[in-house]
N, C-alpha and C positions, 0 to 999 in steps of 0.2 A: 294245290295250284302249282307248286314248284315241280311236282312230278309231271303234270300236264305239259308245262313248257319244255321240260327236259325231253319228253317223248316227241314233242313237235319238232324241236331242233335236231333231234337224232334222226327223225324221218326225213327232214330236209337235207341233212348232211349226207345221207345215203344216196341221194339223187341230186348231187350238186349241179351237174351240167344241165339237166332237165329243168331244175328249179330256177337256175340263173337265166336261161333262155326265155322261159315263160315270164319270169319277173321283169325282164327288160322290156317286154311289151307293155306291162303295167307302168313301168317307169316312164316310157316314152309317151304314153297317153296322158299321164299326169303332167309331164314336162310341157306338152303342147297346151294343156288346159291352163297351166300357170302363165305361160307366155301370152296366150290369147287374152286371158283375163287382164294381165298387166297392160297390154296394148289397148284393150278396151277402156280400162281405167285411165290410161294416159290421155286418150281422146276426150273422155268425159271431163277430166280435170282441165284440159286445155280449153274446152268450151266454157266451163263454169268460171274459169279465171277471167275470160273475156266478157262474160255476161252473167252477173250474179242475179239472183231473184229480185233484189232491191233495185239495182240499176236498170233492170229490164222493164220495170213498171213505167214505161214511157211511150207516148205516142208522138211521133214527129210529124209536123204539118208542113207541106210544101205547096207552092202555087201550081195552078194548072189552067186548062181551058175548058169552058163549058161544052158539053156535047149535045145539048138539047135546048130549045127555046124555053124561056121562062119569063112571065110577066112583061111581055112585049120585047124582051131582049132576044137577039138571035144567038144561035150557037156559035162557038168559036171565040167567045169573049174571054179575055185574060183575067184570071182571078189571082191576086197576089196577097199574101198575108200582110197584116198591118199591126202596128203597135197597139191600136185600140182593141184588137181581137183578144189580147191578154185578159183584159177586164171582163169582156163578154163571156169568154169560156169559163173563167173562174166563177162568175156570177151565176151562170146557168147550170153549172155542174158541181156544186159545192160538196155533194155527198161522195163524189168519187175523184175529184181533182184536187190534189194537194197544192199545186202551184203551176203557173204557166210562165215560161221565160221565152225570150226571142234571141235571135242572132242577127246582127247587122253587119253585112259584109261590105267593106270599103274597097273590095277588089285589090288589084295589085298596086302597091304604093312603093315609092322609092325611099328606103331607109338608109341613112348615111351617117358616117362618123368621119373624123379626120383621117382614119386609116383606110376605109373602103366604103362601098355602098352595095346594096342588094335590093332587087325588086321582088317583094313578097306580098302575100295576101295579109291584110290587116282586118281583124274581125272584132266587132264589138260584142261582148258577151257578159254573162252573169257569173258570180262565184261558184255556183253549182256545177259549172262545166268541169271543174277540177275533178270531182268525184264521178260524175256521170260519163265524162269522156275518158276516164281512166288515164289521166295525165299524171306523169311523175315529175315532181319538181327536182331540179338539179341544184339550183341556187336560188336563194331568196324565197319569195312567196308568190301566190297567185292573187288574182283580184279579190277584193273584199267589199262589203256593203258600203263603208265610207267612201271608197273610190267611186262608186256609182252615185251616192248621195251628193257628193261634192263635185262630181264631173271632173275628176282629176285627170291630168294629162300624164298618165302612167302607162307602161307597156310591159307585157310579158313576152319574151322572145323565145323562139324555138332554138334548140341547140345549133342547128345549121346556120340560122341567121346570126346568132351570137358569135360563132366562130369566124364567120366572114367579116363581121363588123369590128370585132375586138381582138381576134386571134385565138388560137387554141390555148387551153389551160389558163385562160384569163377569166376572172369573175367580173362580169359587167354590171352587177347590181350596184346601184348608186350612181352610175354614169348616165350619160344622156345620148340620145340619138335624134336626128332630125328627120321628120316625116310629115308630109302634107302641109308644109309651111309652118310647122310647130316644133318645139323642142319637147321631147318626151323623156321622163325619168324611167330608167329600167329598174323594175322591182323584182324581177325573177326570170329564170331560164328553166324551160321544161323539156322533157324528152317524151316522144311518142313514136309508136311503130310506123304510123303513116301520116299523122297530122303534122303539118309544117306551118300552120298559120301563126301569126303574131297577135296576141290578144290585148285589147284595150277595153275600158269600161263601156258597157252598152250605152249608157246615157251620154257619154262623151262622143261616141260614134254617131248617135242620132243627131246631136247638135252639129257635128261636122257636116252631116248630110243635109242640113237645113231643116231638120225636123219634118221631113216629107211624110213620115208615118209609115213608109214601106220598110219591111223587114225581110230577111232572106228566108227564114223559117221559124216555126214555133215549136217549143218543146213542152208537152203536157205531161206533168208528173202525176201519176195515179196513186191512189191508196184505196183501201177497202175493196180490192178486187182479188179474187181467189181462183176463179176458173176462167176457161176460155170464153164461156158465155158472158161473164162479167166484162171481160176485155172488149168483146165485140159490141156489147151494149154501150159502153162508154164511147167507143169509136163512133158509133152512130149518133150519140148525143152531141159529140164535138162537131161532127159534120153538120148536124141540124142547126147548131148555134151559129156556125159560120154561114150557113145558107141564108139565115135571116138577115145577117149584116150585109153580106155581099150580093144578096138577091139572086141566088141560083137554086135550081131544084134540089131538094134534100136527097133525092135518089140519084143525083148526077155524080157518079164516082170520079169523073174526069175533071170536075171543077177544081177540086183540091185533092192532093195525094196525101194519104195518111199511112204512115209506116207504124203499125202496131207492134212494137217490139215485145210487149208482154205476151201477146198471143203467139208470136214467133218463138219466144223463149219456151213456152209450155209445149209447143209442137216439137221443138228440138229436144227437150227433156224426155218426151215420149220416145223419140227416135233413139236417144241414148239408152233408155231402158230396154227397147227392143234389141239394140245392138248387144247389150250385155247378156240378154236372154239367149240370143242366137249363138254367142260365144260359148255359153254353158252347154247348149245342145250339141254344138260341134265337138267341144272338148269331151263331153260324156260319151258320144258315139265313138270318138277316137279311143277313149279309155275302154270302151266295150270290147274291142278286139282283144285287149289284154285280159279282161275279165273272163272271156270265153276260154282263153288259153289256160287260165288258172283252174277253171271248172273242169276242163278236159284232163289236166294233170291230176286233179283230185279224183276223178273217176278211175284213172289208171292206178293211182295210189291205192284206192279202195280195192281194186281188183287184185293187185299184187299182195295186199295184206289180208286177203280173205281168210287164210289159215290163222293168222294172228287174231283177227276179230272173232273167229270161231272159238279159239281157246279162251279169250277174255269173256265171251258170252257163256261158255261152259262152266267157268269158275265163278259165275255170278254177276258179271258186269251188266249193268242195265243199258237198254238201248239209248237212254238219255246221255250216258257218259260217252258212248261211241259217237253220238251226234255232236256233242260239245267238242270232242277232240278234232273231228274232221272240219267242222266249221271254224274252230279256233286256228287250225293249221292254215286254212284258206285265208283268214283275216291277217295272220302273221305275214304270209307271203305278199299279199296285196299291200299291207301297210308298210312293210319294210322297204320294198322296191318303190312304193309310191312316194315315200319320203325322200328317196334318192332323186326321184323326178322333181319333187318340190324344191330341193336344195339347188339342183342344176337350173331349174326354171327361174328361181329367185336370182341366181347369179347372172343369168342371161338378161333378165329384165333390169337388173342393176347396171349392166353394161350398156343396154339400150338407153337407160336414163342418162348416163354420162355422155354418150354419143349424140343424144338428141337435145342437148342444152342449146337454147336459143330457137328451137323449132316451135313455132307458134301453136300448131294444132296438136302437139304432143307434150304433155307436162306430167312429170313424175309417173312414168309408166311402170310402176312397181306394185306389188301386192302387199296389203296390210294384214293385220292380225285377223280381221273379220273374214277375209278371203281364205286365209290359212285354216281357220276353224271350219269353214264350209267345205273345203277340200278334204279335211280330215274326216268329217262326217261322211262325205261321199266315199272315201276310201273304206271306212269301216262297213258301211252298208253294202258296197260293191263286193268286198271280201266275204261278207256273210252270205250274200246271194250266190256268189260263185261256189261256195262250199255247201250250200244247203241241199241241192239235189244229190250230189255224191254222198252226203251224210245220210240222207233219207234212204238211199240205196244200201248203205252200210248197215243201217239199223234193221233192214229186212233180211240180212244174212242169217240163215238157220244154223245153229251151232253144229248139228250132226253133219250137214252137208259141207260146212266150212272145214271141219276137221278132216274130211276125206280129200279136200282140195290139196293138190300138190303145188 
């Protein structure tokens, strides 16, 4: 084995320029493959951080207008979600619906303190909004079940509202704000990329609105769903439950608008898989140009060493040993320069990771051990294939004719 590697590196050192130029094509192909895979992984990570499989098992229900007559009603009738719909959906769909919650928007309200005031949206909600809405608490806590049960006058402020009402670098938890003619205890401050609402308990918001039963939207949390067909079936069941209560046609898609985030999640995951597959195809075709170069240089090497091969065959070398040497030489060239491409590719993806901090759609665009292993396998296979045909030609060299070769 030691003699084999010594012969390989001796052959490579005799043609340094040719070997280097050919190897750079391999390094470039692997470099592009690593960078493309890193970017693909960054996009996938960014998507998954925003929508996990658990948080995506949700159907959001919004009001709409009927588009067809039904049971004596004309089209164009306004359908609005109501508080009673929570119990109806849970009762009719127990096998697939874990829970149903609602949002009660109090629209823009004037929140004030002795320091300043701000006009912001106040929204009545449930404790699960913290997880499902991907809300990050900065100070204090979010709403809990006792807040709802006791209809407490507590509020969770956005960072923007908190800074305006109390000033920067001030923890407002435990202080009070005035809003809608009442005094509210601040129990927490949250941060979110785009949500700027201020949250109060759902039950308290419903009481402030006079218990009119109207809600802004419904959130249906699903379970026991695994496929797109399962998600679509539950969506139809929810629409059918609402059609019975509000008396609209079950096939009227305009009466209520359902945003099936579970089906959307599965579709996007398929798209991420296609993206990664496309990156591999593009990267491998880029690598292919370098592999062809390696194969060509091995053909040239075999032609130049015909006399040497003839001597080895004449003194008893078997065709298998010739085959192994040529293939091993090809694998060494491909792997050596391929790892140069891997190193530089990982350096570039690391730099991109540092420069893309805070970019929502790109998160940790680097390669992990699993990708490095896959690329290593690709390198070994590519190197073996690049040397296989020149090696087969070398084994067909006849000793007598080779010894005559000058």
